[in-house]
N, C-alpha and C positions, 0 to 999 in steps of 0.2 A: 733772629739769631738762632741757629740750630745748636743742639747739644754738642759741646766739645769736651772730650775727655783727655786729660793730661796725666801721665804717670809721674809720681813723685819718687820713684825708685832711682837708685844710682845706676843700675844696669838696664839696658834695653832688653826687653823680653820678646822673643818671637816663638813660633811654633816649635822649632827645633830645640830651643832652650827649655821650654816648658815640658816637652816630652822627655828630654834627657833628665830633667829634675825628677820627674815622676819615676822613671826607670831607676835612677840612682837611689831614690828613696826606698823603692821596693827592694833593691839589692841590699841596702842597709838593714832593712827590717828582716830580710832572709838571713843575713849574716848574724844579726842579733839573735834570731831564733836558733840558728845552728850553734852559736857560741853558748847560749843559755842551756841547750840540751847537752852539749859536751861538758859544760861546767858541772852539771848534775852528777856526772860519772866520777868526778874527783872526790877524794875523801873529805877534804876541807877546802871549800872554795873561799877565796879571799874577798875582802871588802872591795879592793880595787878592781877585781874582776866584775863584780856586780855593778860597780860604778861605771865601768866601761860599757857594760850592757845597757845601762840606763841612758848613758850619753848617746850611744849608737842608735838606740830606739828613738829617742827624742829627735835626733838629727834626721833620721829617716822620715819620721812624721812631718817634721818641718819641711823637708824637701818635697814631699808629696803635696802638702798644703800650698807651698810656694808654686809648684808646677801647676796646680789646679787654679791658682789665682785667688785663693781665699785669704791670703795675708798681704796682698798687694796694697800699696798706698797710692791714692789718686785724688784728683779733683775734677769734677764734672761741672761745667758752667753752661747753663741753659738760659732760656728766655725768662723763666719765672722762678728759678731757684738755683742754688749752688749746692752740690753734693760733695762733701769732703770726707775722705778717709785718710787721715794723716797719722794715725796710730794703728798699728796692725792688730792690736788686741781689742780695739773698740769698734763698734758698729759704725757705719757711715752716718754722718750728720747732714741733714738737709736744712738749708737756710733759705728762707723766703726773703724778698726785699723788705717786707713789713717787719721782719724780725731784726733787721740790721739798724743800728744806731749810726755807725760809721765804719768805714774801712780805712785802716792805716797801712800805708806802704812804708816799709823800712828796707834797709839794704838786705836783699835776699830773704825777706820775710814779709808775708801779708797777714795782717791781724784783722779779724772780723770782730768788731765790737757789737755785741748783741744788746738789744734794749733791756734784756733781763739782767744786764750787768756783767755777764760772762764774756770772756774774750777767747777766741779760738785763733791760735797762731799756727800758720803754715810756713814751715821753713823750706825754702827752695835751695836746691843744691848749686854748687859751682861747677859740677862736671859738665852739664849741658846748659850753658848760659843762654843759648837761643831759646830753649824750652822755658826757662825762667822768665825771659822777656815776653814770650808768648802768653804765659799764664798771667803775668801782671797786666798785659794789654787787655786780655779777655776779661779779667776782673774789673779793670778800669772801665771798659765798655759796658759791662753789666751794670756798674754803679751809675754811669751816666744815663743809660736807658731807663733805669728804675729810680732815678732821683735819690740815690744814696750818697750821703756826705763822704767825701774822700779827703783824707789828711795825710801828711807825711810826704815823702819823696815821690815825685811823679816818675813814671817809667821813662828813662832817658837812654836805656840800653839799646843800641842798634840805631839810634837817631843821630844825625849829624848836627852839631852845634854850629850856629852861624855867627 
């Protein structure tokens, strides 16, 4: 099994989207700089003006980070490990089969129960149900190949009942 990377984002991201996010982020930062310089010329700048500057600057930084792919959420399923980044503020977590006690399938959620007692829950979206089904199938195949215990609902999405 080769490495398969699945996005956990709501929106699909392509090159045009990423470039436009970076350009828009840079425009936001340029607007922030211009607004901050023009605000210095006023006799008494208000708190709401500084709050708007802070918001515009943070939004610009977020757009740049999003365009660069540094805050994207994903799951990569390989032969010997699963790499999960389900929270944008945390670093990706690599899980080896030897670290897994069990994998629980719930409706639109996959829970990785670690032997250390910790549980990592990955919530799948309803926007792209085909992708959710592919992720659950890939995790299920990973568990079968590496003899990891599976509990909960089996993946029935996209399969015809007889």
